N, C-alpha and C positions, 0 to 999 in steps of 0.2 A: 505493500497500499502505500503509495506517497504521503508524504507528511503532510498532514494539514496545514494551512498557514494558519489555525488558532486553535488552541484547548477547547475541547469539550464542553466546557464551562461557558466560552465566547458563545457559541452555539445554542446553548441551550437559554440563553439568553434573550438573545435573538428572537428563539420561538415564542417565550412566555410572554415578552412584547408583543408578538404577533396575534398569537392566541388570545392575550387580553381585549385588542382593537376587534379581533373577529368578535368576544363576545359580545362587546360594546355594541358592535354593529349589528349582532343577531345571526351572524354565519355559522352554519355547521361545515362547511367543508371552504376551503380557499383553492384555487387553481392559479397554481402562479405561473406566468407566461413571460416576464421579461426574463432575459439572461445572469444579468446583473443581480435580482433578486433571487434567483435559483442556486447562483452560485454563493450568495449572502448567508440562505438557509442551511445549502446542505457541503456546501465546498464542493461540491461538481466543477471539473473546468474540463471543455473539449470542445474542439471546432464542428460541432454533431448540429448547431440548431438552424442548420439549413431544411433539416426536417422536422416535423412537429414533436414538442419536447417541451413537459411539463413537471413540475413540481406540485404535489398535491401536501395540504399542510390539513389536517382532518383536526377537529375542534379538540376533541377528545384523546385523540390516539398519543401517546408516545414519540413517535420518532414519522417526518416526512415519508413521502413515496416518492421518488426520480425516475419518471417512463420518460421514454427516448429510442430510439431506433434501436435495434437485436445488437448491432454487432458495438456501438456505443455502451453499451453496458457493460462491457468490462473496464472501459473509463469509468462509469459510475464506480464500480468495487473497488479500482485503485486510490480516488480522488474524493470522493464521498465520504461520509464520517456515520451512516447510515449502516443498519446490517445486510447484508445480502440481500436477503427477501424484499428487500426496501429499494429495490432497484433493479426494475422493470423492463424488457424491452419489445417491444411492439416487430411482431416479425416482418421479416427483409421485404418478402413480398408486397407489401403495402406501400414499399417506399417509390415515391412519382409513379403513383398509378392513375388514369383517369377514372378509372370502374370502380375505386375503391378508395378508400383515407385511415391515416392512419387515428385521426379523431372518433372515426365509427367504432372501432378496437380499445380507444382508449375510454371513451362513455362505457363502453359493456363491462371492462375493468372497473371501472367505476359503483355501475349499479351491481355487478358481482361482489365489490368489496360487504356493499352495503349504504354503499354512500351517496346514493343517488336520490335523496328526497331531500326535503328540508331546504334552507337557503344554500345557493352556493355563491360566493363569488370567485369572479373569474376577472383577472386582468385585462381589460378591451382594448389598451393601445400599446401595446408591447409589440415590439416592430416585426419578430419573426410572426407574431398572429396572424395568420390572416383571416379576410372575412369568409372564406370556405372553411376554413379550421372553424371557426365558432358556427359557422352555420350546423355543421355535421357534430359538434359537441352538444349542441343545445337540443339539436333533434335525438340525440341516444342518451337522456338526459328529461325525458317527457314529464316527469316526476318532481324534478327541483323547481324551486324559485330561485331563478339566476339575478343577479344581481351585478354591477359594476362596482368593482373591486379593484379599479386603478390607484395605482399610486399609495398604496395602505403601506406596502412595505417600504417603498420609498422614503416617506416622511418617518419614519422607525432610523433609516439608515440616514439620516441627515442630521444626527448625533452621533460621531464616532468617539469607538474607545479610545482609549493610552495603545492597547495592540494594534489598533486599526492605525492608528496618528503613527505609530511606528513605522508600515508600510510608506505612509505618504514621505514621510521624510528619505525614508529611501528614493522612493519616484523623483523627489525634488532633485536628489543630487544627478540623476541621471538625466533629467532635465536638463539641468546646469553644463552635464558634460555634450548635452545635444545643444546647445547655442553657443558654447565654445566652440565644437566642431564647425556648426556654419560659419563662423567668426573669422577661424582658419581656412577654411576654403572657398567661400566665395570671396570671387573677384572679377576684376572686368574680364570677358573671355571663357569665361568656365560656364559651362553646360548646367542648367538648374538639376537636370537628372543625375549627374555628376555632384552636383553639392547633397543630392538626396541621399546618397547614398550612404556618404560621409556622416551625414547627420543619422539618419537610421541603423547604422554600426554602432555608434552611441549611445545610442537608447537601449540598445538589445547589451551591448558588452562596454559600457563606458564607467564602469565598477568593478574592479576586479574583488570585490567583497561579497556583488550578491548579480543577478541575473536582472534584466529588463526584459517586459514582453510587449507583446505588439500594442500601440495605440490604438485605440478604440479608433481617433482621428489621423489619420494620416498628416506626417510632416506637410507644413505649410509654407512656402517663402515666396512673396510677392514684388518681384522688381516693376520698375518700368510702368508701361502703362497697367497691368495686372495688378499690381498695389491696389487701385480703386476699387478690384474686387475681391473679396476679402474671401472666398471658400473655391476657388479655382484650382487646379492639381498643376504641377510641373510639366515641363515638355522637354525639348534639348534645346530651347533657345538663351540665349548666351548671354550674360549678365553686360550692362554697358558701364560705358565710366559718367561718373557723379549720376547714378541711381540712389533710391533711397529702398531700401530693402526691407519690408517686413516679415518678422520672422514668429511664426505661432507654433512652438512646438511642447513637446510633451516630455515627460518621462513615466513609467508605470513600473510600481515591482508588485509579486502577487494579485494583479489584476486591478493594482490602485494607482489611481490617475491623480500625477500634480501637471497642470499645464503651465507657463510660460512663456510670452512672447516679449518679444525684444525687437531694434527697430537699429540697422547697418547702416552708414551712409558710406558707398561708396564714392568717393573722390570729393568735390564740394557740393555743399547743401545750398537750396535756395534759401531765401529770408523765409520767406513764409514755411519753406519745412523746418526753421530753426524755430520761428515764432509758435507753431502747434507742436514742434517737442516740449518747448518751454511748460506749454496750457498741460500737455498731458502729463509732465511729470510732479506739476502744482496739484494737478486731482486727483493723482494716484495720491499724493500725502492728504490731502483732504478725507479721502475714502478711508485711509488707514488712522485718523485719527475719530471718525465719525465712528468705526466700526466697534462693538461693545457688547458685552450682553445688554439686552434689555432695550436695547435699539431697534426698531423697525425696518427693513430690507430698503424700505422706499426713503426713507431719512438716509442712509448711506448713499445713497442714488444721488439725492438730492445736494448732498455737499459737492460732489462731480459736476454737476449741470450746474450748481450755481458758480465755481471756477472758471468753468469752459464759458458762461455766461459771458462773463467780464472780458474773455479775449473775440466776442461776436463769432464764437462756434456753436454750435447746435449736435445734437445727435440724438438717434429717435430710437434706436436700437437699446436693450438693456446691455448694463455693462456687468453683469456677474452672475454666477449660478452657482448651488451644489453642487459637489465633486466628491468622488469616491470610488468605489467599485464602476469598472466600466469595460464594457464588450461595444463591438463593432455594431452599431454607426455613430455612436454619441459618449462620450464620457460625463454628461451634466445628467443628476438625477433627476430633474423634470419636479423639483418641489422647491426651494427657496430661489428668487429670481431678484437682484439688484435695480429696483426698475420703478417705475410711479406706480402706486395703487399696491406693492404691495405689501402685505401689513404684518408679516411673518413675523415676530419678536426674535430678534438674535439670541442663541445662548450656547454658552460653551460646549464644546465640542461639533459647532458647526464650522465647515470646510467650503471656503468659498473660492471660487477662481474669479477674478475680481478681471477682466481684458479692457483695458481702453483704448478704443481703436477706432480711426477718426479717417476715413477713405474719403481721397479727394481727387481731382481729375488728374491723373498720371500719376498720383503717388499717394500713399499712406503710411501711418507711424502705427505701430503698436506696444502697447507695454503692458505689461498682468505679472499676478504674483497671484500665488495658489496660498490662502491665510487662513488658520487656525484662529476662531475664536476661542480666547482663554477665559480664565476667571474673574479677572481686572483686564482686559482690553484683547489686544490680539496678538497672533505670530505671522511673519511671513515665513511658511515653510522654505520658498524656493529663495537663496540668497546670489544675487547677480548685479552688477552696477544698470541701474535703470538707465542712465545717460545716452542718449543715440551715440551708439561705436562705432566710430566716424575710422575708416580703413584708408590712407591717402591712396 
């Protein structure tokens, strides 16, 4: 068995919290479709989620049940903490067929176990839970009252234990190594794809003491006119002289992600780049000053907005979000957002990736930190000079 990321006591604590919320909502069974939530509750870790995969959490049972593709059940027995009988594989003959669906089989299994009646909560907006999968599962549970349980587990994840924060600290070291690699390799004439190769090597092997995982979001390096679009991918384009390059990178350790964005200036920067960079750095200081327990998420964003307003700048999108366990295609937890209208009160153990990006016409600037809310304020887990890194 592969060593679990955490001791059993940590998983027991998580299950107690989930079952307490299930009881509050009147749920008898929770169907967990979000892959990060499945890992959070069971330790299961594998690239198997391209076929239907669920974790079942009954209100009264001691252990959850993982159900996925039969060939991946072996991985479940290697990585999950439950007894072997609670790692179940559906038949291989059901994989990617048009005349049958794994959710038919999973629904029958739930009914045969005696869990097909009562109130069943289902995560309805998980990335890999398709409309067809839900229709087949619901059809196979005719005696159940189905409820949307989206984000039930996510909100429990929003408060990190000390053991989780330890992995986030390691992830932060890998993120710093990735930024250092980017600073080292990027220069005029270098292809974007070659820079990405160096960055990804640092994300995986940037520490001699522990391994890095694949990041839930691929590394983003935006130079030239591409810098005005925050989510496009690399190509074989070559960096040019006097380009402003926005870097949105991360490190991941045992699936815990720490984001880190910085800006690299090749050669001479325009006055507008320098002025905007000054505003962004001042805005980050305001965010860190505002972020502490008892403060609402929207109050942190307001501190940023007050700063950039003095510079005549506006930013419509949110400036941060809760971060932690992460599987593709996203490393956000879909809970706390630093934006107007989010009245979530911050508490110790929240970890937020605050990303201050300004994307202009033909260039962009990004600065971010992964920040832990502590009992007395906050701590930036990522440590790297924030100023625009100038490379003559």
